[in-house]
N, C-alpha and C positions, 0 to 999 in steps of 0.2 A: 456510165450512162449509155444506153443503146442509141445509136444513130439511126433515125428512121429512113428506110428505103424499102421499096416494094421488091420482093424477092423473085417474083415471076410475072412481071407486068405484061408479058406477051400472051398469057392465057386468056381465053374468052370468059365472059361473065354471064352465063345463061340463067334465065329465070326458069326454075324447075316447073314441070307440069304438075297440076294439082294431084294427078294420080300418083306421081312419084313421091310428093310430099306426104300424102296420106298413107302410102305404103310404109314409109319410114316411121311416121308418127304412130301408126297402128301397131307397130312392133313393140311399142312401149305403152301406148294407150289404145287398147283394142276398140273402144267405143267411139273413137274420133270419126266425125262424119263429113266435115266440109272445110275447105280453105276459104276463109271469109275476107282476107285482106292480105296484100303484099306491101310491106313497108320498105321503101327504097331510100329512106333518109340517112341510113347508116353509111359511114365512109368505108369501113372495112367489113361490115356485115349486112346481110339482108334478112328480114324477118317475115315469116309467113304466119299469120294468125290462123289458128284452126279452132273452129267452134267459138266458144266465148272465153275459154280460160286457158288455152294452150298456145305457146309460141314455139315455132321451129326456127331457130336462129342459125344461119349458115355463114361460114367464112367465104367472102367473095374471093375467088381464086386469084384474080389479078391484083388484089390488094393485100396479099399475104405479106406480113412483116414481123420482125422479131419482137417488137414492142406490143403487139396484139396477139392474143392466143386464146382460142376457145377452150383448149385443154386446161389452161391456167384458170380460166373462169370456172370451169366445171370443178376443178380441185377446190377453189375458194368456196363455191356455193355448197358443195357437199360437206366441207369442213364446218361451215356456218350452220348448216342444218343439224349436224350432229352435236356441235359444241356451243352454239349460240342461237338456239331456235327462236328466241324472242325477238331477234333482229329481223325486220321485214324486208326480205329479198326474195327473188324467184327461187323455186325449188327445182332441181334437176330431175327430170323423168327418164332421160336417156341421152346417150352420146354416141355418134357414129363418125367414123373416118374411113373413107374409101378412096385412097390415093390423093393426088394433088387437086382433083376437081370437086370433091365433095367432103366437107367436114361440117358437122352441125350438131346442135344441142336442142333436145326437146325439153321444154321447161314450162313452169306455170307462168301465167300472165299476171303482172302486177296490177292490182285493182286501181281504178281511177285513171288519171291522166297526168302527163308530164307538166311540171310547173311552168315550163315555157309557154304552154297553151292555156293555162288556167288564169282566170281573172280573180285575183285575190285582193281583199281589202288590206289596209295597213296592219290591222290586228291579226288577220288570218296569215299574212306573210310572216309577221313576227312569231306567231305560234308555230308555223311550219318550220321556220329556220331554227328555232330553239329545239324542236323535236329532232330535226335533222342533225343538229350539233350533238345531241345526246346519242343518236345512232352512230355517228362517226366516232365518238368517244368509245362506245362499246366495241366497235370494229377494231380500233387501235389498241385495245387492251387484250386482244386474244394472244394466246401463247404463240411465240414466233418460231419455235423450233421446227415444226413440220414444214413451214414455208421456206425456211432457210435450207432445210435438208433436201427438199424435193427437186431442186434445180430448175423449177419453172418460173421463178420470180426474179427478174433482174433487180439489182441493188445498187444504190449510190455509194455504198461502202465508205461511209464516214464523211468528214468535212470536205475533203478534196473532191469526192464524187458529187456532193451537193453543190460545191462551188462550180464545178464543171457544168452541172445541170443549169444553174442560174445564168452562167455566162453564155452557154450554148443557146438557150432559149432567147436570151436578150439579143444576141447577135442575129438570130433568125428573124426576130421582130424588126431589127434595124434594117435588114435586107429587104423588107417589104415596104419601107417608108420611102417612096419615090419622091415626095415633095419636100422632104426635110434636108437641109444643107448638111454637107459633110462636117462642117464645123460643129454644128449642134449634135450630130451623131457621135463624133469623136469625144465631145465633152461629156455626153451621156454615158458612153462606154467607160471612160476613165473614172467617172463617178461610181459606176457599178463595180468596177474592179476594186476601187477603194473600199466600198461598202462590204463586199463579200470577204474581205480580209478579217472582218470582225466576227465571222462565224465561229462558234465555240469549237474547240479542237476535239471535244468528246460529245458525241450526239447519241441520243436514244432513237434508233431507227425502227420503224414498224411497217407492216404490210398495209399499203394504202389502196383505196378504191382507184384513184388517179384522176377521175373527172366526175365527182358527185355534184354536178351543176344542174341547171334547170332542165336539160333534156333527159337527165338520168335520175331526177328526183321527182317523185309522184305524190299527188294529193288525191284523196277520195272525192266522191261526189259532193260531200258536205264541206270540202276544202280543207279538211284536216289532213295531217301527214299520213301518207300511205307507206312509203319506203323508197328504196333505191334499186336501180338495175345497172347492168353492164359493167362487169368486173374484168373484162378482157384485157384491159390495159394496166391492171394492177402491177405494182412494183414496190420495192422496199426503200423507204426514205424517211425523211422527217415528217411527223404528223401535220405540221403547219401547212404542208403542200396540198393537203386535201381540202383546205378552207380558202384557197387563194382565188378561185375563179369568180367568187361573188364580189359585188362592189363594196366600197368601204363601209357603208351603213349596214349592209347585209352581213358582212363579216363579224361585226360587233354582236349582232343577234346570234349568229352561229356560235361565236365564242362563249356567249353567256350560257347557251345550252351545253356546249362542249365541256366547259369547266364546272358547271353546276355552282356549288357554293365554294369551290376551291379557287385558289389564285394561281396564276401562271408562275412556274418556277423560273429561275433566271435563265436557264438554258433554253426553255421553250420561248420565253419572252424575247431573247436575242434573235432567234431564227424568225419568229413572228414579225419583228420589227424590220429585219432585213428583207424578208419577202414582201412585206407591205411597201417598203420604200422602193424596191425594184418595180413593183407593179404600179405604184404611183408615178414613177418616172416614165414607164411605158405609156400610161394614160395621158400624161402631159404631152409626150411626143406625138401621140395619135391625134391629139387635139390641137396640134401646132403651137403649143405653149413653149416659150423660150426656156430652155433648161440650162444654158451655159453659165448663167449667173448663180445657180444653186451650188452651195458650198459643202453640204453634208447631209447626214442622215436626218437630223432633227427637222430640217425644213421639209423634207419629203414626208415625214410622219404627220405633218399638219395638213397634207393634201387630202381633200375629200372629192370623190367622184361618184357619179350615178350611172 
């Protein structure tokens, strides 16, 4: 698992002039006319909206890190366009890299809006999640050879790598809990160490989106599913990791779409339960719920959070 750190934090983070953005975009889309919006919400990227249907996405120089890569995203999107065109994702129109200060992708804009900003009824949310689950299942079924061979995608490399991911992420979360006693933190970590020993020794690893959550999942104007964006953090690991960020009820809807009429096999079920239990424990700690009395996996699998 890659350890996140910014590689060149001393560099400046200039907002490009409209003229420079248009010069780059027009080399791929000659008819581009106007920069309509600059989106500053991305941690590692900034996005310039051009006209109605074009995005110029740039790597912010001071936020360059190994776990995020526009080149990796371009590889993924071009592969999907060629081999899985029915999957709704942005299409790459062009890619530029000019030294440490300018790297960017010209791509199509995903129709609609991010789920984070959409007001959905319970029925609309259920339908969206099921369709999103189906899309993630399609993504996870792609042939892995080119992703393994290209050298762009970090991999957890089996059960030990996945165990390291879970423990490292949990330790980072514990470090942010300033109001929780060391006794509770130690009890929680010991429980997670015990839980991850149950990971299957043989795992089927696939190329993941990494964060197909509310900010990267889109719905159309009629609130139906539109697609997903932002593959720059993609990596190779267990498919259950792509369904983790949603709450307990939402995960069940995602899983129904993901599995269709099939049932979870034993290996998937084991990782699903372990990931769920770790996330339930995280949620308990964040809510200041006492965890030191919890004895095992079964108790955590009963936890529901919103």
